Structures are given as C-alpha cells and as structure tokens.
N, C-alpha and C positions, 0 to 999 in steps of 0.2 A: 492429594493432600490428606493427611490424617488429621483428625480432630479429636482432642481429648476432652472428656466431660469431667467437671469437678463440681463439688457442691459448695455453694456460698454459705455465708454465716446464717442466712435466713432459711436454709434448707432447700433453696431452689437450685436448679441446674444452671451452670454457666458454661458456655461453650468457648474454649480458647481457640484462637486462630481465626475466628470469624471475621475480624476486621482486616487481617492480612489477606484472607481469602477473597473478601469483597473487593479490596483494592486491586488484587491480582486480576479478578474477573473484569473490573472496570477498565484496567489498563489494556487487557486483551481485547475487550469490546471496542475501545477507542482506536486501537491499532487496526482492527478489522474494518471499522467504519471509514477510515481514511486510506485503506488499501483496496486495490482494484486488480481484477484478474486479467492476465494476458489472454488474448483470443484463443479459444481451444484449438489445438492442433498446430500451433505455431511455436517455433523457437524464435525469440526476438533479439535482434542486434541491439546492444546498448552502445551508444556512440558518445564520443568525447564532447560533442556540442550538438546544438539543435538543428541538425540537417544531415542528409545522406552523404555530404561531402566530408564529414568528420570521420575520423578513424573509429573502428569497432574496438571497444575496450573489453567487452565480454559478451556472452550470449546467454539469455535467460532460457531455461528449459521449459518444455511444455508444462502447463499447469501452474506456472509461476504467478505470484501476486506481487504487486509493487505498491510502495507507499510514495505518493506524489508530494514532494516538498514544495514545488512551485511549477509554473508553466510559462512558456515563452513561445513567440512565433518563430518559425523557421521554414525549412523546405516543405513544400506540399507533398504529401504522401497519400496514396490510396491503399486502404487496407480493408479488413473485414467489417470495420465499423464506419466506413465511408472515407471521404477525402478530407484531409485536415492539414493545416499548417501549424497546429499546436504540438509542441514537444514538451514532454513531462520530465522534469528533473527528479531523478530517483536517488541521487547521491552526488557527492562532489565530482564534477566532471563526468556525470553519467546521465544521458538523455535517451528517451525512447519516444517514438512517434505515438501520439494519442490515437491514431487510426487503428492501433492494435491493442488498445486498452479499453476494457468495458467500464466506462465511467457513468454510463446512463445519460450522457449529455453530449451535444455537439459543440458545446462551448467550454469555457474555462470552469473548472471545479476547484481550483486552488488559486492562490494569489500569483501574480506575475513575478517572474524572476527579475 
C-alpha cells in the first residue's frame, strides 16, 4: 500500500490512507485469529456433512488454513490432533474433522451449528 504525505494548514504532516490501512490490518488480523491450520503434511477431505459417511465435496491442499463458522458433533475420527467427534463447518455444506485442525483445544472453539 502506498501512502502519500501532504501538509496540513498548520504546517504539520498528514498521512493519507492511514485509516484505510489500519482497517485493512485489523480485518486481516481478525481473519487470522479465527482461522486455523490443517495438520502439516495432510490433504484434508471436506465433506457435505459432519461425518465420514457424507460425500467428499473438495480436498484442502497441504498447508491450508480454515475459518470455522460453527461446530457440531458427528462421526468420531482419529487424526494427528487426537480423537474427536467435533466437525468444523467451513462453508455452506462443507465440514472437516476437528481432529485434523490445530485449534489448540480438545473442545469447541466456535458456537454450535
């Protein structure tokens, strides 16, 4: 982002774009704060519902981060972060097992769906 300097009527410098830049940084920080990484070295199936019996709608690549909208109980799954029946909703009709998401908690980190 470029920033232009102008001089105000009192002779002081005024930086334009600072408010927009601060808002952009705040939005980015908020998104990162509610986003979580998929376990390293895994491509993760995204399913149409909260369980392994639901169809795979897409696959997240290694190194992906997800934003958790809400969480719900479903099929028990064992993954790199333990065994869990918590499923994370990451979009409309898109669920991933919490056992593959590094949330820093064994419990719920978002509201229930």
